[in-house]
All heavy atoms as atom14 arrays in JSON, in Angstrom:
{
  "sequence": "MEKRFEKIYSQGMVEVTEIWVDRETGVNYIFHKDGTAAGFTPLLDQDGKPVVTK",
  "atom14_mask": [
    [1, 1, 1, 1, 1, 1, 1, 1, 0, 0, 0, 0, 0, 0],
    [1, 1, 1, 1, 1, 1, 1, 1, 1, 0, 0, 0, 0, 0],
    [1, 1, 1, 1, 1, 1, 1, 1, 1, 0, 0, 0, 0, 0],
    [1, 1, 1, 1, 1, 1, 1, 1, 1, 1, 1, 0, 0, 0],
    [1, 1, 1, 1, 1, 1, 1, 1, 1, 1, 1, 0, 0, 0],
    [1, 1, 1, 1, 1, 1, 1, 1, 1, 0, 0, 0, 0, 0],
    [1, 1, 1, 1, 1, 1, 1, 1, 1, 0, 0, 0, 0, 0],
    [1, 1, 1, 1, 1, 1, 1, 1, 0, 0, 0, 0, 0, 0],
    [1, 1, 1, 1, 1, 1, 1, 1, 1, 1, 1, 1, 0, 0],
    [1, 1, 1, 1, 1, 1, 0, 0, 0, 0, 0, 0, 0, 0],
    [1, 1, 1, 1, 1, 1, 1, 1, 1, 0, 0, 0, 0, 0],
    [1, 1, 1, 1, 0, 0, 0, 0, 0, 0, 0, 0, 0, 0],
    [1, 1, 1, 1, 1, 1, 1, 1, 0, 0, 0, 0, 0, 0],
    [1, 1, 1, 1, 1, 1, 1, 0, 0, 0, 0, 0, 0, 0],
    [1, 1, 1, 1, 1, 1, 1, 1, 1, 0, 0, 0, 0, 0],
    [1, 1, 1, 1, 1, 1, 1, 0, 0, 0, 0, 0, 0, 0],
    [1, 1, 1, 1, 1, 1, 1, 0, 0, 0, 0, 0, 0, 0],
    [1, 1, 1, 1, 1, 1, 1, 1, 1, 0, 0, 0, 0, 0],
    [1, 1, 1, 1, 1, 1, 1, 1, 0, 0, 0, 0, 0, 0],
    [1, 1, 1, 1, 1, 1, 1, 1, 1, 1, 1, 1, 1, 1],
    [1, 1, 1, 1, 1, 1, 1, 0, 0, 0, 0, 0, 0, 0],
    [1, 1, 1, 1, 1, 1, 1, 1, 0, 0, 0, 0, 0, 0],
    [1, 1, 1, 1, 1, 1, 1, 1, 1, 1, 1, 0, 0, 0],
    [1, 1, 1, 1, 1, 1, 1, 1, 1, 0, 0, 0, 0, 0],
    [1, 1, 1, 1, 1, 1, 1, 0, 0, 0, 0, 0, 0, 0],
    [1, 1, 1, 1, 0, 0, 0, 0, 0, 0, 0, 0, 0, 0],
    [1, 1, 1, 1, 1, 1, 1, 0, 0, 0, 0, 0, 0, 0],
    [1, 1, 1, 1, 1, 1, 1, 1, 0, 0, 0, 0, 0, 0],
    [1, 1, 1, 1, 1, 1, 1, 1, 1, 1, 1, 1, 0, 0],
    [1, 1, 1, 1, 1, 1, 1, 1, 0, 0, 0, 0, 0, 0],
    [1, 1, 1, 1, 1, 1, 1, 1, 1, 1, 1, 0, 0, 0],
    [1, 1, 1, 1, 1, 1, 1, 1, 1, 1, 0, 0, 0, 0],
    [1, 1, 1, 1, 1, 1, 1, 1, 1, 0, 0, 0, 0, 0],
    [1, 1, 1, 1, 1, 1, 1, 1, 0, 0, 0, 0, 0, 0],
    [1, 1, 1, 1, 0, 0, 0, 0, 0, 0, 0, 0, 0, 0],
    [1, 1, 1, 1, 1, 1, 1, 0, 0, 0, 0, 0, 0, 0],
    [1, 1, 1, 1, 1, 0, 0, 0, 0, 0, 0, 0, 0, 0],
    [1, 1, 1, 1, 1, 0, 0, 0, 0, 0, 0, 0, 0, 0],
    [1, 1, 1, 1, 0, 0, 0, 0, 0, 0, 0, 0, 0, 0],
    [1, 1, 1, 1, 1, 1, 1, 1, 1, 1, 1, 0, 0, 0],
    [1, 1, 1, 1, 1, 1, 1, 0, 0, 0, 0, 0, 0, 0],
    [1, 1, 1, 1, 1, 1, 1, 0, 0, 0, 0, 0, 0, 0],
    [1, 1, 1, 1, 1, 1, 1, 1, 0, 0, 0, 0, 0, 0],
    [1, 1, 1, 1, 1, 1, 1, 1, 0, 0, 0, 0, 0, 0],
    [1, 1, 1, 1, 1, 1, 1, 1, 0, 0, 0, 0, 0, 0],
    [1, 1, 1, 1, 1, 1, 1, 1, 1, 0, 0, 0, 0, 0],
    [1, 1, 1, 1, 1, 1, 1, 1, 0, 0, 0, 0, 0, 0],
    [1, 1, 1, 1, 0, 0, 0, 0, 0, 0, 0, 0, 0, 0],
    [1, 1, 1, 1, 1, 1, 1, 1, 1, 0, 0, 0, 0, 0],
    [1, 1, 1, 1, 1, 1, 1, 0, 0, 0, 0, 0, 0, 0],
    [1, 1, 1, 1, 1, 1, 1, 0, 0, 0, 0, 0, 0, 0],
    [1, 1, 1, 1, 1, 1, 1, 0, 0, 0, 0, 0, 0, 0],
    [1, 1, 1, 1, 1, 1, 1, 0, 0, 0, 0, 0, 0, 0],
    [1, 1, 1, 1, 1, 1, 1, 1, 1, 0, 0, 0, 0, 0]
  ],
  "atom14_positions": [
    [[-5.2, 16.11, 13.93], [-5.23, 15.94, 12.5], [-5.2, 14.44, 12.17], [-4.37, 13.69, 12.66], [-4.04, 16.64, 11.88], [-4.02, 16.6, 10.39], [-2.8, 17.77, 9.78], [-1.95, 16.77, 8.62], [0.0, 0.0, 0.0], [0.0, 0.0, 0.0], [0.0, 0.0, 0.0], [0.0, 0.0, 0.0], [0.0, 0.0, 0.0], [0.0, 0.0, 0.0]],
    [[-6.1, 14.01, 11.32], [-6.18, 12.6, 10.93], [-5.11, 12.28, 9.89], [-4.83, 13.08, 9.01], [-7.56, 12.32, 10.34], [-7.86, 10.86, 10.2], [-9.32, 10.62, 9.83], [-10.18, 11.37, 10.29], [-9.55, 9.68, 9.08], [0.0, 0.0, 0.0], [0.0, 0.0, 0.0], [0.0, 0.0, 0.0], [0.0, 0.0, 0.0], [0.0, 0.0, 0.0]],
    [[-4.53, 11.1, 10.01], [-3.51, 10.68, 9.06], [-4.13, 10.39, 7.7], [-5.22, 9.84, 7.62], [-2.78, 9.44, 9.58], [-1.99, 9.69, 10.83], [-1.28, 8.44, 11.28], [-0.5, 8.7, 12.54], [0.21, 7.51, 12.99], [0.0, 0.0, 0.0], [0.0, 0.0, 0.0], [0.0, 0.0, 0.0], [0.0, 0.0, 0.0], [0.0, 0.0, 0.0]],
    [[-3.42, 10.74, 6.64], [-3.94, 10.54, 5.29], [-3.9, 9.07, 4.88], [-4.79, 8.59, 4.19], [-3.14, 11.37, 4.3], [-3.63, 11.18, 2.88], [-3.15, 12.21, 1.94], [-3.68, 11.93, 0.6], [-3.57, 12.74, -0.4], [-2.99, 13.91, -0.25], [-4.06, 12.41, -1.58], [0.0, 0.0, 0.0], [0.0, 0.0, 0.0], [0.0, 0.0, 0.0]],
    [[-2.88, 8.33, 5.27], [-2.74, 6.93, 4.88], [-3.04, 6.01, 6.04], [-2.64, 6.27, 7.18], [-1.33, 6.66, 4.34], [-1.05, 7.35, 3.04], [-0.49, 8.61, 3.0], [-1.39, 6.73, 1.85], [-0.24, 9.24, 1.8], [-1.15, 7.36, 0.63], [-0.58, 8.63, 0.61], [0.0, 0.0, 0.0], [0.0, 0.0, 0.0], [0.0, 0.0, 0.0]],
    [[-3.71, 4.89, 5.74], [-4.04, 3.88, 6.74], [-3.5, 2.53, 6.28], [-3.79, 2.1, 5.16], [-5.55, 3.8, 6.92], [-5.99, 2.71, 7.85], [-7.5, 2.57, 7.93], [-8.21, 3.2, 7.15], [-7.95, 1.8, 8.79], [0.0, 0.0, 0.0], [0.0, 0.0, 0.0], [0.0, 0.0, 0.0], [0.0, 0.0, 0.0], [0.0, 0.0, 0.0]],
    [[-2.74, 1.86, 7.14], [-2.23, 0.53, 6.82], [-3.35, -0.48, 7.06], [-3.89, -0.55, 8.16], [-1.01, 0.2, 7.67], [-0.42, -1.15, 7.35], [0.9, -1.43, 8.02], [1.04, -0.95, 9.41], [2.29, -1.4, 10.07], [0.0, 0.0, 0.0], [0.0, 0.0, 0.0], [0.0, 0.0, 0.0], [0.0, 0.0, 0.0], [0.0, 0.0, 0.0]],
    [[-3.69, -1.27, 6.01], [-4.77, -2.24, 6.15], [-4.28, -3.68, 6.1], [-5.05, -4.6, 6.36], [-5.88, -2.02, 5.1], [-5.34, -2.2, 3.68], [-6.53, -0.66, 5.28], [-6.41, -2.29, 2.62], [0.0, 0.0, 0.0], [0.0, 0.0, 0.0], [0.0, 0.0, 0.0], [0.0, 0.0, 0.0], [0.0, 0.0, 0.0], [0.0, 0.0, 0.0]],
    [[-3.0, -3.9, 5.76], [-2.46, -5.26, 5.68], [-0.96, -5.19, 5.92], [-0.28, -4.27, 5.45], [-2.73, -5.85, 4.3], [-2.11, -7.21, 4.09], [-2.74, -8.36, 4.56], [-0.9, -7.36, 3.44], [-2.18, -9.61, 4.38], [-0.33, -8.61, 3.26], [-0.97, -9.73, 3.73], [-0.41, -10.96, 3.55], [0.0, 0.0, 0.0], [0.0, 0.0, 0.0]],
    [[-0.44, -6.16, 6.64], [1.0, -6.25, 6.88], [1.4, -7.72, 6.98], [0.7, -8.53, 7.59], [1.37, -5.52, 8.16], [2.76, -5.56, 8.35], [0.0, 0.0, 0.0], [0.0, 0.0, 0.0], [0.0, 0.0, 0.0], [0.0, 0.0, 0.0], [0.0, 0.0, 0.0], [0.0, 0.0, 0.0], [0.0, 0.0, 0.0], [0.0, 0.0, 0.0]],
    [[2.53, -8.04, 6.36], [3.05, -9.41, 6.37], [4.57, -9.34, 6.46], [5.2, -8.57, 5.74], [2.64, -10.11, 5.08], [3.3, -11.43, 4.82], [2.88, -12.0, 3.47], [1.7, -12.12, 3.2], [3.84, -12.32, 2.63], [0.0, 0.0, 0.0], [0.0, 0.0, 0.0], [0.0, 0.0, 0.0], [0.0, 0.0, 0.0], [0.0, 0.0, 0.0]],
    [[5.15, -10.15, 7.34], [6.6, -10.27, 7.43], [7.21, -9.33, 8.45], [6.58, -8.39, 8.92], [0.0, 0.0, 0.0], [0.0, 0.0, 0.0], [0.0, 0.0, 0.0], [0.0, 0.0, 0.0], [0.0, 0.0, 0.0], [0.0, 0.0, 0.0], [0.0, 0.0, 0.0], [0.0, 0.0, 0.0], [0.0, 0.0, 0.0], [0.0, 0.0, 0.0]],
    [[8.47, -9.64, 8.79], [9.21, -8.8, 9.74], [10.52, -8.3, 9.13], [10.84, -7.15, 9.27], [9.48, -9.58, 11.02], [8.21, -9.94, 11.77], [8.53, -10.73, 13.33], [9.03, -9.35, 14.31], [0.0, 0.0, 0.0], [0.0, 0.0, 0.0], [0.0, 0.0, 0.0], [0.0, 0.0, 0.0], [0.0, 0.0, 0.0], [0.0, 0.0, 0.0]],
    [[11.25, -9.16, 8.45], [12.48, -8.74, 7.78], [12.15, -8.35, 6.35], [12.49, -7.26, 5.89], [13.54, -9.86, 7.82], [14.76, -9.46, 7.03], [13.9, -10.2, 9.26], [0.0, 0.0, 0.0], [0.0, 0.0, 0.0], [0.0, 0.0, 0.0], [0.0, 0.0, 0.0], [0.0, 0.0, 0.0], [0.0, 0.0, 0.0], [0.0, 0.0, 0.0]],
    [[11.47, -9.23, 5.66], [10.95, -8.92, 4.33], [9.48, -8.54, 4.54], [8.64, -9.38, 4.84], [11.06, -10.13, 3.4], [10.59, -9.85, 2.0], [10.76, -11.06, 1.09], [11.71, -11.84, 1.27], [9.9, -11.2, 0.21], [0.0, 0.0, 0.0], [0.0, 0.0, 0.0], [0.0, 0.0, 0.0], [0.0, 0.0, 0.0], [0.0, 0.0, 0.0]],
    [[9.18, -7.25, 4.39], [7.87, -6.71, 4.76], [7.06, -6.35, 3.52], [7.58, -5.71, 2.59], [8.04, -5.45, 5.64], [6.7, -4.83, 5.98], [8.82, -5.77, 6.89], [0.0, 0.0, 0.0], [0.0, 0.0, 0.0], [0.0, 0.0, 0.0], [0.0, 0.0, 0.0], [0.0, 0.0, 0.0], [0.0, 0.0, 0.0], [0.0, 0.0, 0.0]],
    [[5.79, -6.74, 3.51], [4.84, -6.33, 2.49], [3.62, -5.74, 3.21], [3.09, -6.37, 4.12], [4.4, -7.51, 1.61], [5.56, -8.06, 0.97], [3.42, -7.07, 0.54], [0.0, 0.0, 0.0], [0.0, 0.0, 0.0], [0.0, 0.0, 0.0], [0.0, 0.0, 0.0], [0.0, 0.0, 0.0], [0.0, 0.0, 0.0], [0.0, 0.0, 0.0]],
    [[3.23, -4.52, 2.78], [2.08, -3.85, 3.4], [1.19, -3.27, 2.33], [1.65, -2.94, 1.24], [2.55, -2.71, 4.33], [3.42, -3.18, 5.46], [4.03, -2.05, 6.26], [4.08, -0.91, 5.78], [4.48, -2.34, 7.38], [0.0, 0.0, 0.0], [0.0, 0.0, 0.0], [0.0, 0.0, 0.0], [0.0, 0.0, 0.0], [0.0, 0.0, 0.0]],
    [[-0.08, -3.12, 2.66], [-1.02, -2.41, 1.79], [-1.53, -1.21, 2.58], [-1.96, -1.35, 3.73], [-2.18, -3.3, 1.32], [-1.62, -4.45, 0.48], [-3.19, -2.48, 0.51], [-2.66, -5.46, 0.03], [0.0, 0.0, 0.0], [0.0, 0.0, 0.0], [0.0, 0.0, 0.0], [0.0, 0.0, 0.0], [0.0, 0.0, 0.0], [0.0, 0.0, 0.0]],
    [[-1.48, -0.05, 1.94], [-1.91, 1.21, 2.54], [-3.02, 1.81, 1.68], [-3.01, 1.67, 0.47], [-0.73, 2.19, 2.58], [0.34, 1.8, 3.54], [1.31, 0.86, 3.37], [0.55, 2.34, 4.84], [2.1, 0.77, 4.47], [1.66, 1.68, 5.39], [-0.08, 3.33, 5.58], [2.15, 1.97, 6.65], [0.4, 3.62, 6.84], [1.51, 2.94, 7.37]],
    [[-3.96, 2.49, 2.32], [-5.05, 3.16, 1.61], [-4.95, 4.66, 1.86], [-4.81, 5.11, 3.0], [-6.43, 2.65, 2.08], [-7.55, 3.43, 1.42], [-6.59, 1.18, 1.77], [0.0, 0.0, 0.0], [0.0, 0.0, 0.0], [0.0, 0.0, 0.0], [0.0, 0.0, 0.0], [0.0, 0.0, 0.0], [0.0, 0.0, 0.0], [0.0, 0.0, 0.0]],
    [[-5.03, 5.43, 0.77], [-5.1, 6.89, 0.86], [-6.53, 7.24, 1.25], [-7.47, 6.98, 0.49], [-4.74, 7.49, -0.5], [-4.73, 9.0, -0.51], [-5.45, 9.63, 0.31], [-4.03, 9.58, -1.36], [0.0, 0.0, 0.0], [0.0, 0.0, 0.0], [0.0, 0.0, 0.0], [0.0, 0.0, 0.0], [0.0, 0.0, 0.0], [0.0, 0.0, 0.0]],
    [[-6.74, 7.81, 2.42], [-8.08, 8.1, 2.91], [-8.8, 9.17, 2.08], [-10.02, 9.24, 2.09], [-8.02, 8.55, 4.37], [-7.63, 7.44, 5.3], [-7.54, 7.97, 6.71], [-7.08, 6.93, 7.61], [-7.58, 6.76, 8.81], [-8.51, 7.55, 9.27], [-7.11, 5.79, 9.58], [0.0, 0.0, 0.0], [0.0, 0.0, 0.0], [0.0, 0.0, 0.0]],
    [[-8.06, 10.0, 1.37], [-8.69, 11.05, 0.56], [-9.16, 10.54, -0.79], [-10.22, 10.93, -1.26], [-7.73, 12.23, 0.37], [-7.51, 13.02, 1.64], [-6.65, 14.25, 1.41], [-6.52, 14.71, 0.26], [-6.11, 14.75, 2.41], [0.0, 0.0, 0.0], [0.0, 0.0, 0.0], [0.0, 0.0, 0.0], [0.0, 0.0, 0.0], [0.0, 0.0, 0.0]],
    [[-8.39, 9.66, -1.42], [-8.72, 9.19, -2.77], [-9.24, 7.76, -2.8], [-9.85, 7.35, -3.78], [-7.49, 9.26, -3.69], [-6.5, 8.35, -3.21], [-6.93, 10.68, -3.76], [0.0, 0.0, 0.0], [0.0, 0.0, 0.0], [0.0, 0.0, 0.0], [0.0, 0.0, 0.0], [0.0, 0.0, 0.0], [0.0, 0.0, 0.0], [0.0, 0.0, 0.0]],
    [[-8.95, 6.97, -1.75], [-9.33, 5.57, -1.71], [-8.37, 4.65, -2.45], [-8.55, 3.44, -2.46], [0.0, 0.0, 0.0], [0.0, 0.0, 0.0], [0.0, 0.0, 0.0], [0.0, 0.0, 0.0], [0.0, 0.0, 0.0], [0.0, 0.0, 0.0], [0.0, 0.0, 0.0], [0.0, 0.0, 0.0], [0.0, 0.0, 0.0], [0.0, 0.0, 0.0]],
    [[-7.34, 5.21, -3.08], [-6.38, 4.41, -3.84], [-5.55, 3.55, -2.88], [-5.09, 4.03, -1.84], [-5.45, 5.29, -4.7], [-4.36, 4.47, -5.37], [-6.26, 6.04, -5.75], [0.0, 0.0, 0.0], [0.0, 0.0, 0.0], [0.0, 0.0, 0.0], [0.0, 0.0, 0.0], [0.0, 0.0, 0.0], [0.0, 0.0, 0.0], [0.0, 0.0, 0.0]],
    [[-5.37, 2.27, -3.24], [-4.56, 1.33, -2.46], [-3.12, 1.34, -3.0], [-2.91, 1.4, -4.22], [-5.1, -0.09, -2.6], [-6.38, -0.31, -1.84], [-6.47, -1.2, -1.02], [-7.39, 0.49, -2.09], [0.0, 0.0, 0.0], [0.0, 0.0, 0.0], [0.0, 0.0, 0.0], [0.0, 0.0, 0.0], [0.0, 0.0, 0.0], [0.0, 0.0, 0.0]],
    [[-2.17, 1.29, -2.08], [-0.75, 1.24, -2.44], [-0.13, 0.02, -1.8], [-0.53, -0.4, -0.72], [-0.02, 2.5, -1.93], [-0.47, 3.76, -2.62], [-1.58, 4.46, -2.16], [0.2, 4.24, -3.72], [-2.0, 5.62, -2.79], [-0.21, 5.39, -4.36], [-1.31, 6.08, -3.89], [-1.73, 7.22, -4.52], [0.0, 0.0, 0.0], [0.0, 0.0, 0.0]],
    [[0.88, -0.54, -2.47], [1.63, -1.65, -1.91], [3.04, -1.16, -1.58], [3.66, -0.43, -2.36], [1.64, -2.88, -2.84], [2.24, -4.08, -2.12], [2.34, -2.59, -4.15], [1.92, -5.41, -2.75], [0.0, 0.0, 0.0], [0.0, 0.0, 0.0], [0.0, 0.0, 0.0], [0.0, 0.0, 0.0], [0.0, 0.0, 0.0], [0.0, 0.0, 0.0]],
    [[3.48, -1.53, -0.4], [4.82, -1.19, 0.08], [5.56, -2.49, 0.32], [5.01, -3.41, 0.94], [4.73, -0.39, 1.39], [6.06, -0.19, 2.06], [6.95, 0.74, 1.59], [6.41, -0.95, 3.18], [8.19, 0.93, 2.22], [7.63, -0.77, 3.81], [8.52, 0.18, 3.33], [0.0, 0.0, 0.0], [0.0, 0.0, 0.0], [0.0, 0.0, 0.0]],
    [[6.78, -2.59, -0.19], [7.59, -3.78, 0.04], [8.98, -3.35, 0.44], [9.58, -2.47, -0.18], [7.65, -4.66, -1.22], [8.37, -5.94, -0.97], [7.79, -7.02, -0.33], [9.65, -6.31, -1.25], [8.67, -7.99, -0.23], [9.8, -7.59, -0.77], [0.0, 0.0, 0.0], [0.0, 0.0, 0.0], [0.0, 0.0, 0.0], [0.0, 0.0, 0.0]],
    [[9.5, -3.99, 1.5], [10.85, -3.7, 2.0], [11.58, -5.02, 2.2], [11.03, -5.96, 2.77], [10.78, -2.95, 3.32], [12.14, -2.6, 3.88], [12.01, -1.88, 5.19], [12.56, -2.77, 6.2], [12.8, -2.74, 7.46], [0.0, 0.0, 0.0], [0.0, 0.0, 0.0], [0.0, 0.0, 0.0], [0.0, 0.0, 0.0], [0.0, 0.0, 0.0]],
    [[12.8, -5.07, 1.71], [13.66, -6.24, 1.89], [15.06, -5.72, 2.15], [15.71, -5.2, 1.24], [13.61, -7.12, 0.65], [14.3, -8.47, 0.84], [14.87, -8.7, 1.92], [14.24, -9.29, -0.08], [0.0, 0.0, 0.0], [0.0, 0.0, 0.0], [0.0, 0.0, 0.0], [0.0, 0.0, 0.0], [0.0, 0.0, 0.0], [0.0, 0.0, 0.0]],
    [[15.5, -5.82, 3.39], [16.81, -5.27, 3.76], [16.77, -3.76, 3.7], [15.93, -3.13, 4.32], [0.0, 0.0, 0.0], [0.0, 0.0, 0.0], [0.0, 0.0, 0.0], [0.0, 0.0, 0.0], [0.0, 0.0, 0.0], [0.0, 0.0, 0.0], [0.0, 0.0, 0.0], [0.0, 0.0, 0.0], [0.0, 0.0, 0.0], [0.0, 0.0, 0.0]],
    [[17.68, -3.17, 2.91], [17.74, -1.71, 2.81], [16.99, -1.19, 1.58], [16.95, 0.01, 1.36], [19.2, -1.22, 2.76], [19.84, -1.82, 1.62], [19.94, -1.59, 4.04], [0.0, 0.0, 0.0], [0.0, 0.0, 0.0], [0.0, 0.0, 0.0], [0.0, 0.0, 0.0], [0.0, 0.0, 0.0], [0.0, 0.0, 0.0], [0.0, 0.0, 0.0]],
    [[16.42, -2.07, 0.77], [15.67, -1.65, -0.41], [14.17, -1.63, -0.1], [13.66, -2.48, 0.63], [15.94, -2.6, -1.57], [0.0, 0.0, 0.0], [0.0, 0.0, 0.0], [0.0, 0.0, 0.0], [0.0, 0.0, 0.0], [0.0, 0.0, 0.0], [0.0, 0.0, 0.0], [0.0, 0.0, 0.0], [0.0, 0.0, 0.0], [0.0, 0.0, 0.0]],
    [[13.47, -0.63, -0.65], [12.03, -0.53, -0.41], [11.36, 0.16, -1.6], [12.0, 0.9, -2.35], [11.75, 0.26, 0.86], [0.0, 0.0, 0.0], [0.0, 0.0, 0.0], [0.0, 0.0, 0.0], [0.0, 0.0, 0.0], [0.0, 0.0, 0.0], [0.0, 0.0, 0.0], [0.0, 0.0, 0.0], [0.0, 0.0, 0.0], [0.0, 0.0, 0.0]],
    [[10.06, -0.11, -1.75], [9.29, 0.52, -2.82], [7.85, 0.72, -2.4], [7.31, -0.04, -1.59], [0.0, 0.0, 0.0], [0.0, 0.0, 0.0], [0.0, 0.0, 0.0], [0.0, 0.0, 0.0], [0.0, 0.0, 0.0], [0.0, 0.0, 0.0], [0.0, 0.0, 0.0], [0.0, 0.0, 0.0], [0.0, 0.0, 0.0], [0.0, 0.0, 0.0]],
    [[7.22, 1.76, -2.93], [5.84, 2.14, -2.61], [5.18, 2.52, -3.92], [5.65, 3.45, -4.6], [5.87, 3.33, -1.64], [4.54, 3.69, -1.05], [3.96, 2.9, -0.08], [3.89, 4.85, -1.44], [2.74, 3.26, 0.5], [2.68, 5.21, -0.87], [2.11, 4.41, 0.1], [0.0, 0.0, 0.0], [0.0, 0.0, 0.0], [0.0, 0.0, 0.0]],
    [[4.14, 1.79, -4.35], [3.54, 2.01, -5.65], [2.04, 1.71, -5.6], [1.61, 0.92, -4.75], [4.25, 1.15, -6.72], [3.8, 1.51, -8.01], [4.01, -0.32, -6.5], [0.0, 0.0, 0.0], [0.0, 0.0, 0.0], [0.0, 0.0, 0.0], [0.0, 0.0, 0.0], [0.0, 0.0, 0.0], [0.0, 0.0, 0.0], [0.0, 0.0, 0.0]],
    [[1.25, 2.31, -6.5], [-0.18, 1.97, -6.51], [-0.39, 0.48, -6.77], [0.34, -0.14, -7.55], [-0.74, 2.8, -7.66], [0.23, 3.91, -7.84], [1.57, 3.34, -7.48], [0.0, 0.0, 0.0], [0.0, 0.0, 0.0], [0.0, 0.0, 0.0], [0.0, 0.0, 0.0], [0.0, 0.0, 0.0], [0.0, 0.0, 0.0], [0.0, 0.0, 0.0]],
    [[-1.39, -0.09, -6.1], [-1.76, -1.49, -6.3], [-2.72, -1.52, -7.5], [-3.72, -0.81, -7.52], [-2.44, -2.01, -5.05], [-2.82, -3.49, -5.01], [-1.59, -4.37, -5.17], [-3.52, -3.81, -3.71], [0.0, 0.0, 0.0], [0.0, 0.0, 0.0], [0.0, 0.0, 0.0], [0.0, 0.0, 0.0], [0.0, 0.0, 0.0], [0.0, 0.0, 0.0]],
    [[-2.41, -2.33, -8.5], [-3.2, -2.37, -9.74], [-4.03, -3.64, -9.84], [-3.61, -4.7, -9.39], [-2.28, -2.26, -10.95], [-1.35, -1.05, -10.99], [-0.46, -1.11, -12.22], [-2.12, 0.25, -10.92], [0.0, 0.0, 0.0], [0.0, 0.0, 0.0], [0.0, 0.0, 0.0], [0.0, 0.0, 0.0], [0.0, 0.0, 0.0], [0.0, 0.0, 0.0]],
    [[-5.19, -3.53, -10.49], [-6.02, -4.71, -10.74], [-5.58, -5.4, -12.03], [-4.59, -4.99, -12.66], [-7.51, -4.36, -10.75], [-7.93, -3.47, -11.93], [-7.15, -3.3, -12.89], [-9.05, -2.95, -11.88], [0.0, 0.0, 0.0], [0.0, 0.0, 0.0], [0.0, 0.0, 0.0], [0.0, 0.0, 0.0], [0.0, 0.0, 0.0], [0.0, 0.0, 0.0]],
    [[-6.3, -6.43, -12.45], [-5.92, -7.2, -13.64], [-5.99, -6.39, -14.93], [-5.38, -6.76, -15.93], [-6.78, -8.48, -13.77], [-8.24, -8.22, -14.01], [-9.04, -8.08, -12.73], [-8.5, -7.89, -11.65], [-10.34, -8.18, -12.84], [0.0, 0.0, 0.0], [0.0, 0.0, 0.0], [0.0, 0.0, 0.0], [0.0, 0.0, 0.0], [0.0, 0.0, 0.0]],
    [[-6.69, -5.24, -14.92], [-6.78, -4.38, -16.1], [-5.77, -3.24, -16.06], [-5.78, -2.37, -16.94], [-8.2, -3.81, -16.23], [-9.24, -4.9, -16.43], [-8.95, -5.86, -17.18], [-10.33, -4.8, -15.84], [0.0, 0.0, 0.0], [0.0, 0.0, 0.0], [0.0, 0.0, 0.0], [0.0, 0.0, 0.0], [0.0, 0.0, 0.0], [0.0, 0.0, 0.0]],
    [[-4.93, -3.21, -15.04], [-3.93, -2.16, -14.92], [-4.44, -0.88, -14.29], [-3.76, 0.14, -14.31], [0.0, 0.0, 0.0], [0.0, 0.0, 0.0], [0.0, 0.0, 0.0], [0.0, 0.0, 0.0], [0.0, 0.0, 0.0], [0.0, 0.0, 0.0], [0.0, 0.0, 0.0], [0.0, 0.0, 0.0], [0.0, 0.0, 0.0], [0.0, 0.0, 0.0]],
    [[-5.65, -0.91, -13.72], [-6.22, 0.27, -13.07], [-5.98, 0.2, -11.57], [-5.95, -0.9, -10.99], [-7.72, 0.34, -13.35], [-8.03, 0.52, -14.81], [-9.52, 0.56, -15.04], [-9.8, 0.69, -16.55], [-11.23, 0.69, -16.83], [0.0, 0.0, 0.0], [0.0, 0.0, 0.0], [0.0, 0.0, 0.0], [0.0, 0.0, 0.0], [0.0, 0.0, 0.0]],
    [[-5.8, 1.35, -10.92], [-5.58, 1.36, -9.47], [-6.75, 0.73, -8.71], [-7.91, 0.95, -9.07], [-5.45, 2.83, -9.11], [-5.11, 3.52, -10.4], [-5.74, 2.71, -11.48], [0.0, 0.0, 0.0], [0.0, 0.0, 0.0], [0.0, 0.0, 0.0], [0.0, 0.0, 0.0], [0.0, 0.0, 0.0], [0.0, 0.0, 0.0], [0.0, 0.0, 0.0]],
    [[-6.42, -0.03, -7.67], [-7.45, -0.59, -6.78], [-7.9, 0.53, -5.88], [-7.08, 1.23, -5.25], [-6.88, -1.77, -5.95], [-7.9, -2.24, -4.94], [-6.46, -2.9, -6.87], [0.0, 0.0, 0.0], [0.0, 0.0, 0.0], [0.0, 0.0, 0.0], [0.0, 0.0, 0.0], [0.0, 0.0, 0.0], [0.0, 0.0, 0.0], [0.0, 0.0, 0.0]],
    [[-9.23, 0.77, -5.81], [-9.78, 1.85, -5.0], [-10.74, 1.26, -3.97], [-11.62, 0.46, -4.3], [-10.53, 2.87, -5.89], [-11.17, 3.95, -5.03], [-9.59, 3.48, -6.91], [0.0, 0.0, 0.0], [0.0, 0.0, 0.0], [0.0, 0.0, 0.0], [0.0, 0.0, 0.0], [0.0, 0.0, 0.0], [0.0, 0.0, 0.0], [0.0, 0.0, 0.0]],
    [[-10.53, 1.64, -2.7], [-11.41, 1.25, -1.61], [-12.36, 2.4, -1.35], [-11.93, 3.54, -1.16], [-10.6, 0.96, -0.33], [-9.68, -0.1, -0.62], [-11.49, 0.56, 0.81], [0.0, 0.0, 0.0], [0.0, 0.0, 0.0], [0.0, 0.0, 0.0], [0.0, 0.0, 0.0], [0.0, 0.0, 0.0], [0.0, 0.0, 0.0], [0.0, 0.0, 0.0]],
    [[-13.65, 2.1, -1.36], [-14.64, 3.17, -1.16], [-15.02, 3.29, 0.28], [-14.91, 2.43, 1.06], [-15.88, 2.9, -2.0], [-15.54, 2.94, -3.46], [-16.76, 2.71, -4.3], [-16.35, 2.75, -5.76], [-17.39, 2.79, -6.67], [0.0, 0.0, 0.0], [0.0, 0.0, 0.0], [0.0, 0.0, 0.0], [0.0, 0.0, 0.0], [0.0, 0.0, 0.0]]
  ]
}
């Protein structure tokens, strides 16, 4: 079974920022972790619309 999300960018080791793409919808998500706190949210363009990779 193929994984739904693919990591396309990663930066940092303790403070981590990653960009993930949903292979089904093409929507890009940003993940950020700093210590024990983390968040995962759609990546938006300058107009507030989700970034989509085709």
